[in-house]
MDTraj code that builds the backbone (N, CA, C; nanometers):
import mdtraj as md
import numpy as np

residues = "UNK UNK UNK UNK UNK UNK UNK UNK UNK UNK UNK UNK UNK UNK UNK UNK UNK UNK UNK UNK UNK UNK UNK UNK UNK UNK UNK UNK UNK UNK UNK UNK UNK UNK UNK UNK UNK UNK UNK UNK UNK UNK UNK UNK UNK UNK UNK UNK UNK UNK UNK UNK UNK UNK UNK UNK UNK UNK UNK UNK UNK UNK UNK UNK UNK UNK UNK UNK UNK UNK UNK UNK UNK UNK UNK UNK UNK UNK UNK UNK UNK UNK UNK UNK UNK UNK UNK UNK UNK UNK UNK UNK UNK UNK UNK UNK UNK UNK UNK UNK UNK UNK UNK UNK UNK UNK UNK UNK UNK UNK UNK UNK UNK UNK UNK UNK UNK UNK UNK UNK UNK UNK UNK UNK UNK UNK UNK UNK UNK UNK UNK UNK UNK UNK UNK UNK UNK UNK UNK UNK UNK UNK UNK UNK UNK UNK UNK UNK UNK UNK UNK UNK UNK UNK UNK UNK UNK UNK UNK UNK UNK UNK UNK UNK UNK UNK UNK UNK UNK UNK UNK UNK UNK UNK UNK UNK UNK UNK UNK UNK".split()
xyz = np.array([
    [0.0859, -0.1148, 0.0000],
    [0.0000, 0.0000, 0.0000],
    [0.0912, 0.1219, 0.0000],
    [0.0756, 0.2022, -0.1038],
    [0.1777, 0.3015, -0.1331],
    [0.1175, 0.4363, -0.1692],
    [0.2064, 0.5299, -0.1968],
    [0.1693, 0.6629, -0.2458],
    [0.2856, 0.7132, -0.3297],
    [0.3039, 0.8438, -0.3382],
    [0.4143, 0.8991, -0.4155],
    [0.5472, 0.8829, -0.3426],
    [0.5419, 0.8554, -0.2134],
    [0.6619, 0.8364, -0.1324],
    [0.6889, 0.6875, -0.1178],
    [0.8157, 0.6501, -0.1309],
    [0.8529, 0.5118, -0.1061],
    [0.9218, 0.5022, 0.0285],
    [0.8885, 0.4001, 0.1038],
    [0.9547, 0.3751, 0.2314],
    [1.0649, 0.2710, 0.2161],
    [1.0905, 0.2297, 0.0925],
    [1.1968, 0.1332, 0.0671],
    [1.3304, 0.2060, 0.0574],
    [1.4355, 0.1493, 0.1140],
    [1.5657, 0.2158, 0.1073],
    [1.6181, 0.2220, -0.0359],
    [1.6723, 0.3366, -0.0718],
    [1.7228, 0.3572, -0.2080],
    [1.8362, 0.2627, -0.2424],
    [1.9177, 0.2272, -0.1442],
    [2.0363, 0.1461, -0.1710],
    [2.0059, -0.0024, -0.1922],
    [1.8820, -0.0446, -0.1688],
    [1.8451, -0.1846, -0.1863],
    [1.7698, -0.2008, -0.3179],
    [1.8147, -0.2971, -0.3978],
    [1.7469, -0.3252, -0.5246],
    [1.6523, -0.4433, -0.5065],
    [1.5398, -0.4351, -0.5732],
    [1.4408, -0.5411, -0.5692],
    [1.4123, -0.5857, -0.7120],
    [1.3773, -0.7130, -0.7279],
    [1.3472, -0.7655, -0.8611],
    [1.2278, -0.6919, -0.9214],
    [1.1242, -0.6723, -0.8406],
    [1.0040, -0.6031, -0.8870],
    [0.9320, -0.5445, -0.7661],
    [0.8838, -0.4211, -0.7811],
    [0.8084, -0.3556, -0.6745],
    [0.6722, -0.3156, -0.7307],
    [0.5678, -0.3675, -0.6686],
    [0.4303, -0.3379, -0.7084],
    [0.3672, -0.2550, -0.5972],
    [0.3013, -0.1472, -0.6345],
    [0.2371, -0.0612, -0.5362],
    [0.0862, -0.0607, -0.5508],
    [0.0203, -0.0367, -0.4411],
    [-0.1252, -0.0223, -0.4392],
    [-0.1582, 0.1097, -0.3718],
    [-0.2626, 0.1735, -0.4198],
    [-0.3080, 0.2957, -0.3563],
    [-0.4425, 0.3372, -0.4109],
    [-0.4840, 0.4574, -0.3739],
    [-0.6130, 0.5105, -0.4171],
    [-0.5991, 0.6226, -0.5189],
    [-0.4770, 0.6692, -0.5434],
    [-0.4559, 0.7856, -0.6287],
    [-0.3518, 0.7531, -0.7353],
    [-0.3955, 0.7375, -0.8598],
    [-0.3032, 0.6989, -0.9671],
    [-0.1976, 0.8051, -0.9949],
    [-0.2318, 0.9335, -0.9785],
    [-0.1325, 1.0392, -1.0014],
    [-0.0194, 1.0307, -0.8986],
    [-0.0532, 1.0057, -0.7735],
    [0.0498, 0.9895, -0.6701],
    [0.1359, 0.8673, -0.6980],
    [0.0723, 0.7560, -0.7288],
    [0.1464, 0.6329, -0.7532],
    [0.2401, 0.6460, -0.8725],
    [0.1974, 0.7185, -0.9750],
    [0.2805, 0.7379, -1.0942],
    [0.4074, 0.8161, -1.0617],
    [0.4064, 0.8943, -0.9552],
    [0.5239, 0.9739, -0.9157],
    [0.6217, 0.8960, -0.8278],
    [0.5866, 0.7752, -0.7887],
    [0.6739, 0.6957, -0.7022],
    [0.7783, 0.6245, -0.7881],
    [0.9048, 0.6669, -0.7800],
    [1.0081, 0.6110, -0.8674],
    [1.0439, 0.4658, -0.8368],
    [1.0074, 0.4137, -0.7211],
    [1.0424, 0.2755, -0.6849],
    [0.9475, 0.1723, -0.7447],
    [0.8319, 0.2182, -0.7928],
    [0.7315, 0.1229, -0.8404],
    [0.7567, 0.0818, -0.9849],
    [0.7565, -0.0493, -1.0085],
    [0.7620, -0.1021, -1.1447],
    [0.6215, -0.1114, -1.2030],
    [0.5255, -0.1234, -1.1154],
    [0.3852, -0.1403, -1.1544],
    [0.3012, -0.0957, -1.0353],
    [0.1820, -0.0448, -1.0635],
    [0.0905, -0.0128, -0.9540],
    [-0.0521, -0.0386, -0.9974],
    [-0.1388, -0.0538, -0.8982],
    [-0.2817, -0.0659, -0.9248],
    [-0.3582, 0.0181, -0.8239],
    [-0.4715, 0.0688, -0.8690],
    [-0.5572, 0.1539, -0.7874],
    [-0.6814, 0.0738, -0.7515],
    [-0.7102, 0.0681, -0.6226],
    [-0.8276, -0.0068, -0.5782],
    [-0.8637, 0.0375, -0.4374],
    [-0.9921, 0.0530, -0.4134],
    [-1.0418, 0.0814, -0.2791],
    [-1.0651, -0.0530, -0.2101],
    [-0.9755, -0.0899, -0.1213],
    [-0.9853, -0.2191, -0.0541],
    [-1.1015, -0.2265, 0.0437],
    [-1.1656, -0.1158, 0.0699],
    [-1.2869, -0.1194, 0.1515],
    [-1.4081, -0.1584, 0.0677],
    [-1.3967, -0.1482, -0.0632],
    [-1.5045, -0.1884, -0.1541],
    [-1.4821, -0.3284, -0.2105],
    [-1.3562, -0.3598, -0.2441],
    [-1.3226, -0.4880, -0.3064],
    [-1.1856, -0.5304, -0.2554],
    [-1.1790, -0.6419, -0.1866],
    [-1.0554, -0.6849, -0.1228],
    [-0.9701, -0.7768, -0.2100],
    [-1.0146, -0.8093, -0.3298],
    [-0.9396, -0.9018, -0.4148],
    [-0.8318, -0.8294, -0.4939],
    [-0.7105, -0.8894, -0.4943],
    [-0.6015, -0.8397, -0.5780],
    [-0.6048, -0.9191, -0.7079],
    [-0.5838, -0.8522, -0.8189],
    [-0.5773, -0.9225, -0.9465],
    [-0.4342, -0.9703, -0.9693],
    [-0.3853, -1.0488, -0.8772],
    [-0.2494, -1.1016, -0.8816],
    [-0.2575, -1.2533, -0.8683],
    [-0.1584, -1.3213, -0.9271],
    [-0.1537, -1.4664, -0.9157],
    [-0.1228, -1.5074, -0.7723],
    [-0.1743, -1.6231, -0.7338],
    [-0.1419, -1.6715, -0.5999],
    [0.0061, -1.7078, -0.5938],
    [0.0621, -1.6970, -0.4756],
    [0.2026, -1.7309, -0.4492],
    [0.2987, -1.6558, -0.5410],
    [0.2752, -1.5265, -0.5614],
    [0.3576, -1.4492, -0.6551],
    [0.4455, -1.3428, -0.5895],
    [0.4379, -1.3236, -0.4580],
    [0.5152, -1.2190, -0.3910],
    [0.5997, -1.2771, -0.2777],
    [0.7225, -1.2278, -0.2670],
    [0.8110, -1.2651, -0.1562],
    [0.7764, -1.1872, -0.0300],
    [0.7270, -1.0651, -0.0478],
    [0.6968, -0.9789, 0.0664],
    [0.5841, -0.8837, 0.0309],
    [0.5051, -0.8505, 0.1304],
    [0.4017, -0.7477, 0.1181],
    [0.4196, -0.6545, 0.2374],
    [0.4220, -0.5251, 0.2087],
    [0.4343, -0.4232, 0.3128],
    [0.3074, -0.3400, 0.3151],
    [0.2572, -0.3151, 0.4318],
    [0.1441, -0.2248, 0.4508],
    [0.1920, -0.1175, 0.5474],
    [0.2176, 0.0002, 0.4934],
    [0.2767, 0.1081, 0.5721],
    [0.1729, 0.2161, 0.5983],
    [0.1478, 0.2434, 0.7234],
    [0.0540, 0.3452, 0.7714],
    [-0.0795, 0.3453, 0.6967],
    [-0.1361, 0.2262, 0.6761],
    [-0.2649, 0.2153, 0.6068],
    [-0.3629, 0.1211, 0.6744],
    [-0.3158, 0.0326, 0.7588],
    [-0.4024, -0.0697, 0.8162],
    [-0.5189, -0.0088, 0.8936],
    [-0.4996, 0.1095, 0.9499],
    [-0.6030, 0.1725, 1.0329],
    [-0.7264, 0.2152, 0.9537],
    [-0.7173, 0.2119, 0.8219],
    [-0.8293, 0.2545, 0.7376],
    [-0.9066, 0.1366, 0.6778],
    [-0.8602, 0.0149, 0.7001],
    [-0.9258, -0.1028, 0.6427],
    [-1.0523, -0.1373, 0.7203],
    [-1.1638, -0.1422, 0.6494],
    [-1.2914, -0.1745, 0.7121],
    [-1.3165, -0.3248, 0.7180],
    [-1.2483, -0.4010, 0.6323],
    [-1.2583, -0.5466, 0.6337],
    [-1.1168, -0.6052, 0.6317],
    [-1.0400, -0.5790, 0.7363],
    [-0.8992, -0.6187, 0.7354],
    [-0.8769, -0.7693, 0.7239],
    [-0.9641, -0.8495, 0.7813],
    [-0.9447, -0.9939, 0.7738],
    [-0.9464, -1.0414, 0.6289],
    [-1.0328, -0.9836, 0.5464],
    [-1.0385, -1.0217, 0.4046],
    [-0.9137, -0.9753, 0.3306],
    [-0.8639, -0.8580, 0.3641],
    [-0.7414, -0.8079, 0.3008],
    [-0.6234, -0.8955, 0.3416],
    [-0.6140, -0.9313, 0.4695],
    [-0.5050, -1.0164, 0.5156],
    [-0.5127, -1.1540, 0.4493],
    [-0.6328, -1.2068, 0.4298],
    [-0.6484, -1.3347, 0.3601],
    [-0.6013, -1.3236, 0.2155],
    [-0.6274, -1.2122, 0.1526],
    [-0.5836, -1.1916, 0.0145],
    [-0.4316, -1.1765, 0.0074],
    [-0.3735, -1.1079, 0.1045],
    [-0.2270, -1.0996, 0.1111],
    [-0.1694, -1.2399, 0.1266],
    [-0.2283, -1.3200, 0.2132],
    [-0.1822, -1.4579, 0.2319],
    [-0.1857, -1.5336, 0.0993],
    [-0.2903, -1.5144, 0.0231],
    [-0.3049, -1.5841, -0.1051],
    [-0.1923, -1.5485, -0.2019],
    [-0.1540, -1.4217, -0.2092],
    [-0.0541, -1.3795, -0.3086],
    [0.0902, -1.3996, -0.2615],
    [0.1106, -1.4243, -0.1320],
    [0.2462, -1.4494, -0.0824],
    [0.2937, -1.5891, -0.1209],
    [0.4230, -1.5995, -0.1511],
    [0.4864, -1.7298, -0.1695],
    [0.5012, -1.7951, -0.0320],
    [0.5092, -1.9283, -0.0256],
    [0.5380, -1.9918, 0.1034],
    [0.6680, -1.9347, 0.1615],
    [0.6646, -1.8985, 0.2886],
    [0.7788, -1.8341, 0.3524],
    [0.7827, -1.6842, 0.3309],
    [0.6887, -1.6317, 0.2525],
    [0.6833, -1.4877, 0.2276],
    [0.6417, -1.4120, 0.3520],
    [0.6854, -1.2883, 0.3606],
    [0.6629, -1.2082, 0.4809],
    [0.5606, -1.0978, 0.4550],
    [0.4767, -1.0726, 0.5531],
    [0.3827, -0.9609, 0.5508],
    [0.4185, -0.8726, 0.6693],
    [0.4559, -0.7475, 0.6398],
    [0.4950, -0.6514, 0.7421],
    [0.3931, -0.5385, 0.7433],
    [0.3283, -0.5202, 0.8559],
    [0.2310, -0.4126, 0.8739],
    [0.2926, -0.3128, 0.9714],
    [0.3208, -0.1917, 0.9231],
    [0.3840, -0.0916, 1.0096],
    [0.2947, 0.0311, 1.0224],
    [0.3057, 0.0951, 1.1386],
    [0.2224, 0.2128, 1.1646],
    [0.2833, 0.2942, 1.2772],
    [0.2293, 0.4107, 1.2975],
    [0.2718, 0.5002, 1.4044],
    [0.1472, 0.5438, 1.4802],
    [0.1546, 0.6589, 1.5436],
    [0.0377, 0.7090, 1.6160],
    [-0.0391, 0.8130, 1.5353],
    [0.0025, 0.8379, 1.4133],
    [-0.0639, 0.9386, 1.3300],
    [-0.1763, 0.8746, 1.2489],
    [-0.2786, 0.9522, 1.2203],
    [-0.3900, 0.9013, 1.1415],
    [-0.4774, 1.0162, 1.0947],
    [-0.5547, 0.9881, 0.9911],
    [-0.6629, 1.0778, 0.9505],
    [-0.7842, 1.0321, 1.0314],
    [-0.8171, 1.1075, 1.1335],
    [-0.9160, 1.0662, 1.2326],
    [-1.0483, 1.0242, 1.1685],
    [-1.0970, 1.1028, 1.0737],
    [-1.2276, 1.0753, 1.0133],
    [-1.2275, 0.9473, 0.9307],
    [-1.1109, 0.9046, 0.8826],
    [-1.1037, 0.7874, 0.7952],
    [-1.0711, 0.6584, 0.8697],
    [-1.0112, 0.6690, 0.9869],
    [-0.9700, 0.5503, 1.0620],
    [-1.0912, 0.4814, 1.1238],
    [-1.0801, 0.3498, 1.1399],
    [-1.1887, 0.2754, 1.2037],
    [-1.1958, 0.3129, 1.3517],
    [-1.3122, 0.2949, 1.4114],
    [-1.3349, 0.3356, 1.5496],
    [-1.2392, 0.2721, 1.6487],
    [-1.2136, 0.1426, 1.6356],
    [-1.1233, 0.0745, 1.7291],
    [-0.9836, 0.1346, 1.7242],
    [-0.9448, 0.1852, 1.6088],
    [-0.8128, 0.2465, 1.5952],
    [-0.8113, 0.3858, 1.6588],
    [-0.9161, 0.4621, 1.6298],
    [-0.9238, 0.5990, 1.6840],
    [-0.9240, 0.5980, 1.8363],
    [-0.9961, 0.5038, 1.8929],
    [-1.0142, 0.4992, 2.0377],
    [-0.9042, 0.4217, 2.1094],
    [-0.8157, 0.3581, 2.0323],
    [-0.7171, 0.2696, 2.0921],
    [-0.5864, 0.3363, 2.1304],
    [-0.5074, 0.2615, 2.2045],
    [-0.3717, 0.3020, 2.2420],
    [-0.2736, 0.2311, 2.1485],
    [-0.1468, 0.2627, 2.1616],
    [-0.0459, 0.1922, 2.0834],
    [-0.0536, 0.0424, 2.1065],
    [-0.0659, 0.0026, 2.2328],
    [-0.0741, -0.1392, 2.2665],
    [-0.1971, -0.2045, 2.2034],
    [-0.3125, -0.1418, 2.2160],
    [-0.4351, -0.2030, 2.1632],
    [-0.4329, -0.2096, 2.0107],
    [-0.3688, -0.1142, 1.9462],
    [-0.3570, -0.1174, 1.8001],
    [-0.2684, -0.2329, 1.7559],
    [-0.1593, -0.2541, 1.8271],
    [-0.0725, -0.3686, 1.7972],
    [-0.1520, -0.4976, 1.8129],
    [-0.2260, -0.5098, 1.9213],
    [-0.3045, -0.6311, 1.9452],
    [-0.4114, -0.6511, 1.8380],
    [-0.4680, -0.5430, 1.7894],
    [-0.5673, -0.5509, 1.6830],
    [-0.5049, -0.6093, 1.5561],
    [-0.3864, -0.5616, 1.5200],
    [-0.3186, -0.6132, 1.4003],
    [-0.2786, -0.7593, 1.4204],
    [-0.2336, -0.7947, 1.5393],
    [-0.2027, -0.9346, 1.5694],
    [-0.3274, -1.0200, 1.5466],
    [-0.4431, -0.9727, 1.5909],
    [-0.5681, -1.0469, 1.5711],
    [-0.6017, -1.0620, 1.4232],
    [-0.5739, -0.9598, 1.3427],
    [-0.5991, -0.9708, 1.1987],
    [-0.5190, -1.0871, 1.1409],
    [-0.3922, -1.0973, 1.1788],
    [-0.3100, -1.2088, 1.1313],
    [-0.3671, -1.3413, 1.1793],
    [-0.4098, -1.3467, 1.3042],
    [-0.4593, -1.4714, 1.3618],
    [-0.5915, -1.5163, 1.3008],
    [-0.6603, -1.4272, 1.2327],
    [-0.7854, -1.4628, 1.1648],
    [-0.7611, -1.5414, 1.0360],
    [-0.6370, -1.5427, 0.9898],
    [-0.6041, -1.6122, 0.8653],
    [-0.5187, -1.7337, 0.8992],
    [-0.5753, -1.8519, 0.8800],
    [-0.5016, -1.9741, 0.9095],
    [-0.3827, -1.9869, 0.8152],
    [-0.2659, -2.0106, 0.8721],
    [-0.1459, -2.0304, 0.7910],
    [-0.0379, -1.9271, 0.8143],
    [-0.0740, -1.8113, 0.8689],
    [0.0305, -1.7153, 0.9056],
    [0.1008, -1.7664, 1.0315],
    [0.2305, -1.7414, 1.0404],
    [0.3037, -1.7750, 1.1620],
    [0.2585, -1.6835, 1.2754],
    [0.3003, -1.7179, 1.3966],
    [0.2711, -1.6311, 1.5112],
    [0.3310, -1.4935, 1.4838],
    [0.2509, -1.3884, 1.4873],
    [0.3027, -1.2544, 1.4575],
    [0.4107, -1.2100, 1.5564],
    [0.5114, -1.1436, 1.5020],
    [0.6181, -1.0839, 1.5824],
    [0.5915, -0.9342, 1.5878],
    [0.6122, -0.8747, 1.7032],
    [0.5841, -0.7327, 1.7226],
    [0.7149, -0.6570, 1.7407],
    [0.7261, -0.5465, 1.6691],
    [0.8409, -0.4573, 1.6798],
    [0.7879, -0.3237, 1.7286],
    [0.8483, -0.2729, 1.8350],
    [0.8086, -0.1423, 1.8886],
    [0.9327, -0.0567, 1.9034],
    [0.9205, 0.0674, 1.8667],
    [1.0266, 0.1648, 1.8922],
    [0.9569, 0.2917, 1.9375],
    [0.9748, 0.3243, 2.0622],
    [0.9101, 0.4419, 2.1189],
    [1.0167, 0.5476, 2.1435],
    [0.9925, 0.6678, 2.0945],
    [1.0846, 0.7784, 2.1173],
    [1.2020, 0.7770, 2.0229],
    [1.2932, 0.8706, 2.0426],
    [1.4070, 0.8855, 1.9522],
    [1.5217, 0.7965, 1.9956],
    [1.6173, 0.7837, 1.9038],
    [1.7353, 0.7027, 1.9302],
    [1.7100, 0.5591, 1.8950],
    [1.8169, 0.4831, 1.8800],
    [1.8017, 0.3461, 1.8356],
    [1.8672, 0.2441, 1.9248],
    [1.9197, 0.2817, 2.0399],
    [1.9825, 0.1853, 2.1276],
    [2.1261, 0.1587, 2.0888],
    [2.1767, 0.0457, 2.1323],
    [2.3154, 0.0077, 2.1096],
    [2.3372, -0.0281, 1.9629],
    [2.4256, 0.0439, 1.8898],
    [2.4480, 0.0160, 1.7478],
    [2.4961, -0.1257, 1.7216],
    [2.5801, -0.1828, 1.8080],
    [2.6283, -0.3194, 1.7878],
    [2.5131, -0.4186, 1.7954],
    [2.4210, -0.3943, 1.8880],
    [2.3046, -0.4812, 1.9024],
    [2.2144, -0.4706, 1.7807],
    [2.1987, -0.3505, 1.7271],
    [2.1130, -0.3302, 1.6108],
    [2.1632, -0.4094, 1.4912],
    [2.2933, -0.4135, 1.4704],
    [2.3496, -0.4813, 1.3542],
    [2.3281, -0.6309, 1.3611],
    [2.3240, -0.6876, 1.4802],
    [2.3141, -0.8320, 1.4936],
    [2.1710, -0.8819, 1.5075],
    [2.0787, -0.7957, 1.5281],
    [1.9420, -0.8349, 1.5562],
    [1.8582, -0.8336, 1.4282],
    [1.7995, -0.9483, 1.3941],
    [1.7190, -0.9586, 1.2724],
    [1.6043, -0.8585, 1.2731],
    [1.5385, -0.8443, 1.3861],
    [1.4269, -0.7508, 1.3962],
    [1.4749, -0.6091, 1.3685],
    [1.5929, -0.5747, 1.4179],
    [1.6480, -0.4416, 1.3908],
    [1.6723, -0.4212, 1.2426],
    [1.7092, -0.5286, 1.1738],
    [1.7301, -0.5175, 1.0296],
    [1.5985, -0.4843, 0.9587],
    [1.4900, -0.5453, 1.0032],
    [1.3592, -0.5128, 0.9458],
    [1.3251, -0.3670, 0.9742],
    [1.3487, -0.3229, 1.0971],
    [1.3197, -0.1839, 1.1324],
    [1.4034, -0.0888, 1.0483],
    [1.5291, -0.1245, 1.0260],
    [1.6158, -0.0398, 0.9445],
    [1.5614, -0.0324, 0.8022],
    [1.5177, -0.1469, 0.7497],
    [1.4597, -0.1501, 0.6158],
    [1.3423, -0.0545, 0.6056],
    [1.2632, -0.0463, 0.7093],
    [1.1453, 0.0395, 0.7081],
    [1.1746, 0.1822, 0.7523],
    [1.2996, 0.2112, 0.7815],
    [1.3366, 0.3470, 0.8185],
    [1.3024, 0.3841, 0.9608],
    [1.2799, 0.2851, 1.0444],
    [1.2363, 0.3139, 1.1804],
    [1.3495, 0.3537, 1.2734],
    [1.4730, 0.3349, 1.2335],
    [1.5831, 0.3683, 1.3233],
    [1.6325, 0.5099, 1.3024],
    [1.5504, 0.5922, 1.2454],
    [1.5860, 0.7328, 1.2286],
    [1.5713, 0.8031, 1.3630],
    [1.5980, 0.9304, 1.3648],
    [1.5902, 1.0048, 1.4906],
    [1.4492, 1.0566, 1.5187],
    [1.3516, 1.0057, 1.4488],
    [1.2136, 1.0502, 1.4672],
    [1.1664, 1.0233, 1.6094],
    [1.0852, 1.1136, 1.6606],
    [1.0300, 1.0934, 1.7942],
    [0.8946, 1.0239, 1.7892],
    [0.8408, 1.0013, 1.6694],
    [0.7145, 0.9288, 1.6577],
    [0.7362, 0.7831, 1.6974],
    [0.6393, 0.7235, 1.7650],
    [0.6521, 0.5806, 1.7924],
    [0.6402, 0.5024, 1.6616],
    [0.7056, 0.3889, 1.6568],
    [0.7009, 0.3021, 1.5393],
    [0.6580, 0.1644, 1.5860],
    [0.5630, 0.1062, 1.5133],
    [0.5166, -0.0286, 1.5420],
    [0.5165, -0.1067, 1.4114],
    [0.5545, -0.2326, 1.4202],
    [0.5406, -0.3226, 1.3062],
    [0.4979, -0.4579, 1.3596],
    [0.4088, -0.5206, 1.2865],
    [0.3675, -0.6566, 1.3181],
    [0.4031, -0.7388, 1.1952],
    [0.4785, -0.8462, 1.2174],
    [0.5384, -0.9236, 1.1097],
    [0.4966, -1.0692, 1.1228],
    [0.4524, -1.1282, 1.0116],
    [0.4226, -1.2715, 1.0097],
    [0.4568, -1.3259, 0.8716],
    [0.4722, -1.4575, 0.8657],
    [0.5134, -1.5249, 0.7435],
    [0.4059, -1.6230, 0.6996],
    [0.4044, -1.6516, 0.5709],
    [0.3107, -1.7510, 0.5183],
    [0.3683, -1.8903, 0.5431],
    [0.3026, -1.9674, 0.6230],
    [0.3321, -2.1067, 0.6536],
    [0.4541, -2.1296, 0.7423],
    [0.5653, -2.0608, 0.7180],
    [0.6863, -2.0819, 0.7975],
    [0.7761, -1.9600, 0.7866],
    [0.8613, -1.9439, 0.8875],
    [0.9589, -1.8352, 0.8863],
    [1.0887, -1.8894, 0.8275],
    [1.1332, -1.8338, 0.7150],
    [1.2585, -1.8818, 0.6558],
    [1.3771, -1.8568, 0.7489],
    [1.4762, -1.9423, 0.7391],
    [1.5995, -1.9255, 0.8152],
    [1.7064, -1.8794, 0.7183],
    [1.7619, -1.7617, 0.7453],
    [1.8670, -1.7055, 0.6612],
    [1.9984, -1.7125, 0.7365],
    [2.1034, -1.7439, 0.6637],
    [2.2361, -1.7473, 0.7266],
    [2.3077, -1.6180, 0.7050],
])
top = md.Topology()
chain = top.add_chain()
for i, resn in enumerate(residues, 1):
    res = top.add_residue(resn, chain, resSeq=i)
    for name in ("N", "CA", "C"):
        top.add_atom(name, md.element.get_by_symbol(name[0]), res)
traj = md.Trajectory(xyz[None], top)
């Protein structure tokens, strides 16, 4: 789920990047996208993509607007390859009028738990892993380099000096791959 801004690091190359959003003009301005599609996932949750066709799906600061998140998560599961990762990241910012009630009324903790429940509604996702970064700074640099979770946070730009809280909930299709 994308816009004119990419949250992918410039220094990392990907075989193919597909974006989704609601505004074709914004998506066309995103230089990281090889392809994009426009769809209101609150009206139609189906992706016109082949099953098992993606290594990773990222949902950045958008989950709070999904009115039928379980159906969207099921569709993400369908398009992920076995071992593929789904990363849902968010902060405390939102468009109040567009966010679902549980999100508007919730705390950081309750929002994380809500996303965990979305994953648990789809049989086949691994147990969701939660990443939290509250406040500025990133902790011990040596620890960050060795920690797999920190690598995911770095990929998403969460180790910047931003004072906004950062949350990510991560799960895999069927199994978590082991990388050496």
